[in-house]
C-alpha positions in Angstrom: 92.7 83.3 112.8 91.0 85.0 109.3 88.1 86.0 111.8 91.0 87.8 114.5 91.9 89.6 111.3 88.5 90.2 109.8 87.7 91.7 113.3 91.0 94.0 113.0 90.2 95.5 110.1 86.1 95.5 111.2 87.9 97.8 114.5 90.4 99.7 112.2 87.5 101.3 110.0 85.6 102.1 112.8 87.8 104.1 114.6 88.8 105.1 111.2 84.8 106.6 110.4 84.6 108.2 113.8 87.9 110.5 113.5 86.5 111.1 109.9 82.9 111.8 110.8 85.1 114.2 113.8 85.7 116.5 110.5 82.8 116.1 108.7 80.8 120.1 109.3 77.7 120.1 110.4 74.9 122.3 109.2 73.7 123.1 104.9 76.2 125.3 104.1 78.6 123.1 104.3 76.6 119.8 102.9 79.1 119.2 99.9 82.4 118.7 102.2 79.9 116.3 104.0 79.2 114.4 101.0 82.9 114.1 100.3 83.1 112.6 103.5 81.0 110.0 103.1 82.6 108.9 99.3 85.8 108.4 101.8 84.3 106.0 103.9 82.5 104.1 101.8 85.6 103.7 99.3 87.4 102.3 102.4 84.3 100.0 103.4 84.7 99.0 100.0 88.5 97.4 99.7 87.5 95.2 102.8 84.4 93.9 101.4 82.1 96.0 104.0 79.1 98.1 102.9 78.9 101.3 104.3 75.2 102.9 105.0 75.7 106.8 104.6 73.5 108.3 107.1 70.5 110.5 105.7 69.9 113.8 107.2 67.1 115.2 109.0 65.3 117.5 107.5 64.7 120.8 109.7 61.6 121.7 110.8 60.9 126.2 110.2 60.4 127.4 114.1 56.3 127.4 114.4 55.7 131.5 114.4 54.3 132.9 118.1 52.2 135.2 114.7 48.4 134.8 115.9 46.2 135.0 113.5 43.2 137.5 113.2 40.0 135.9 114.5 37.7 135.4 110.8 35.3 138.0 110.3 31.4 137.2 111.8 29.3 135.8 109.1 26.9 138.3 109.1 23.0 135.9 109.0 20.8 135.1 106.1 18.3 137.6 104.9 15.3 136.2 103.2 15.1 136.0 99.7 12.7 139.8 98.3 12.3 140.4 102.1 13.4 144.3 103.1 14.0 146.5 106.0 11.5 148.7 106.6 12.1 152.3 107.8 10.4 152.9 111.3 7.5 154.6 110.9 6.5 157.7 112.8 3.9 157.1 114.9 0.7 159.3 113.8 -0.4 162.3 116.5 -3.7 160.7 118.0 -6.4 163.3 117.1 -8.0 164.5 120.9 -11.1 163.1 122.0 -14.3 165.8 122.0 -15.3 166.4 125.0 -19.2 164.8 125.8 -21.0 168.1 125.9 -19.2 169.3 122.5 -20.2 166.8 120.7 -23.9 167.1 122.0 -23.7 171.1 121.6 -22.8 170.0 118.0 -26.0 168.1 117.1 -28.1 170.5 118.9 -26.8 172.8 116.4 -27.4 170.3 113.9 -31.2 169.7 115.0 -31.6 173.2 115.2 -30.5 174.3 111.5 -32.8 171.6 109.6 -35.7 173.9 110.7 -33.8 176.4 109.2 -36.6 179.2 107.2 -39.9 176.9 109.5 -41.9 180.3 109.8 -42.3 182.5 113.3 -45.5 182.1 115.0 -46.3 183.1 118.9 -47.3 181.1 120.9 -46.4 178.2 118.5 -46.8 174.9 119.9 -43.5 173.0 120.6 -45.6 169.4 119.7 -45.7 170.2 115.9 -42.9 171.8 113.5 -44.7 173.9 111.0 -43.9 177.0 112.7 -42.0 178.0 116.1 -42.2 180.8 118.1 -38.7 181.8 119.7 -38.8 179.2 122.8 -41.0 176.7 121.6 -38.2 176.1 118.8 -35.6 175.8 121.7 -37.8 173.6 123.7 -38.2 171.1 120.4 -34.4 171.2 119.3 -33.6 170.1 123.0 -36.3 167.6 123.3 -35.1 166.3 120.3 -31.5 165.9 122.0 -33.0 164.2 125.1 -32.7 167.4 127.5 -36.6 168.6 128.8 -36.8 172.2 128.8 -39.6 174.8 130.3 -41.9 176.0 127.5 -41.2 179.7 127.8 -38.2 182.1 127.5 -39.2 183.2 131.2 -38.8 180.3 132.6 -36.0 178.8 130.6 -33.8 181.4 132.0 -33.9 180.2 135.5 -32.5 176.5 134.5 -28.6 175.7 134.1 -25.9 177.3 135.3 -25.4 181.2 134.4 -22.7 181.8 132.2 -20.8 185.5 131.2 -20.8 186.5 128.1 -17.0 186.4 127.6 -17.3 182.5 128.3 -20.6 181.4 125.8 -19.8 177.8 124.5 -21.8 176.0 121.9 -25.5 175.2 122.9 -25.2 177.7 125.4 -28.9 179.2 126.1 -29.1 183.1 125.3 -32.0 186.0 126.9 -32.7 189.0 126.0 -35.5 191.8 126.2 -37.9 193.0 123.0 -40.0 196.5 122.6 -43.0 194.7 123.7 -41.3 194.2 127.2 -37.9 196.1 127.6 -38.1 195.1 131.3 -38.2 191.7 131.5 -37.0 188.3 129.4 -39.3 188.0 126.3 -36.8 186.1 124.2 -34.2 183.0 124.1 -31.8 181.6 121.6 -29.3 178.9 121.2 -25.7 180.2 120.5 -23.7 178.7 117.9 -19.9 180.2 118.3 -18.6 183.4 116.5 -21.2 185.9 118.0 -23.6 184.1 115.8 -27.6 183.1 118.0 -29.7 180.1 116.0 -33.7 181.3 116.8 -36.3 181.2 115.6 -37.5 185.3 114.9 -39.8 187.7 112.8 -40.9 187.7 108.9 -37.1 184.5 108.3 -38.3 182.2 111.3 -35.6 180.2 112.3 -32.3 181.8 111.2 -29.1 182.9 111.9 -27.8 186.5 113.3 -24.7 188.1 114.8 -25.5 189.0 118.0 -23.5 191.9 117.2 -24.7 192.8 114.0 -28.0 193.4 115.1 -28.5 196.9 117.0 -31.6 195.3 119.4 -29.9 191.9 120.1 -26.6 193.3 120.7 -28.3 196.2 123.3 -31.2 193.9 124.8 -28.8 191.3 125.9 -29.9 190.5 129.7 -28.2 186.5 130.7 -27.5 183.4 129.2 -27.2 180.2 131.1 -25.9 176.5 130.2 -28.0 173.5 130.1 -25.3 170.9 128.5 -23.0 169.1 131.0 
């Protein structure tokens, strides 16, 4: 009988709890009202000797944000200590290679210059360098550079290829007449550029003269030959 009464109290208290819970507002804005309701239920349970545990409110999980976080900026690779990037250097223009014929002509002129001032002697042998006439000087200079020429100016005027006066180049052979031989070639020299001729003639021996500056060279010019290929 005592058990039945206790069971009846439990049922009655359960119904009361359900009724009170139904009227408890839900949400954080009604937290004070919920606390009062739970206090009332706790008081009723204490009277009948029962224990009532206040239900714990579940913490709300904040909604996940749909915002996409920006990707982290790439980290530049570490640079070696003390090393600095050098600016690109412009390519230096390469000097064009001098043609072999031009280089040989320069050597021939240089060879002839070492004999500047050597006395003139008509009929001089090209086997010695104490004195020269015009053709022995030319023969000697070219021989020292690997080119063999005949002995006399008339013979030398027949080798190589003809060159117009307007197209003369260093190292070409230039031929003239003289007052002693006005109708045939009698003199030869080496064209040195800029209308200059390197030759052996008269009291000055081996020397430079201007083909346009000296009257007899200007008026007695005959032809030119190119033996440097």
